C-alpha angles and dihedrals in degrees: 000000000000089000092049092048092049089053094050088048090052091048093048090047090052093049093048091048091051092049092049089047095053094042089051091048092049093049091047093047092048090050094049093046091045089058093044091046092051090052091044093053094045093047092057096034095250094131089071101026122026095199121093132167136185106225115204128195121266115226094184117117135180089239091068101042141038093217119101092238139001146163130241124166127194124238091243094057091045087058088046090055089054089059090053095044087051090052095048098033098072142010098271097188100130096255125142112274094247094051093042089053091052091048092047091052099045110024107028093047087073092056108048124165135189112244125177141156118240137177123236116255119272119260089255092058129079107247088210087072092056103126094212090066086083090070138043117289144204103201112202118196139025129289094262091074104011111075093190091056088049090050092055091048089051091050089052093235097129131083103199130044129181116230093245090061092069112115092244096040092108128203097286129089112266122228115268094256090060096050111103148128113241127207110230104184143027132033092320096053109151095023114136126210116205138170133193096200106029134067111237125235138172131219111181134168121202136178111227099207093179093058094028093234140123117233126193119194123204116182144141136189087258136031095252090052090049088055091049091051090051090048089050091057094048091050098041111035091111094055090045090051092051091048101043103017110199092333123116116254142174127213131193110203134190118213128186117237108302107175122166095317094085088216101159118213122179109256131229115254106234097174138004125190128184100211 
């Protein structure tokens, strides 16, 4: 009897220990994710506005169509949108799948946000009427093809500009000595960042106080570099949040040749501004 009682006691002790362990794990995981989710929402402006859209460039022009407006998206930016969708489509907080599923079901359900992918207005449309301006944005692509990016440049809300975003840059590739990122504001206004061996890209976060939104820009001089800049944001938002907190910032990055292989390599940081 004593032996049987001891066995039952051992079983009961193990059951209680397992219950306490899993409850403790759940509480710890919920606490960790609660902090990470709070930082995530504040970084992308979702604490104040639950709407966010990825705005891709629009390659459509009146010269290639008889319609009054249209939409055409590059392969590079479609791949860039996949990185953003991956980021916002799940709780990517490096937790085990079982725990992540539990957190998704219980915790994230109370903090829903509206995420969608949109295409920049056509050249014949006024970008100020773009409905997604009412929410937070991740703007993908340079001003030559992305009218929302051009709008923010025209409103003087940006700190960095790539040389091919100048009004007279034209559609063709500029020679290497004319490829640069220019500082538009602050003590370093007019400064130009160049590189002989790296492709330049910009990742910039601004606070649109007029519209009450947060806007993050990811762009390169070329489509593949725009994809790389977007991938950089998706992979490094935690590090950026730790470095800059909720403050706006602007980064000039240098990527090695990317091409169509979509082989991501961490860039060199050529310039960092806290704006």
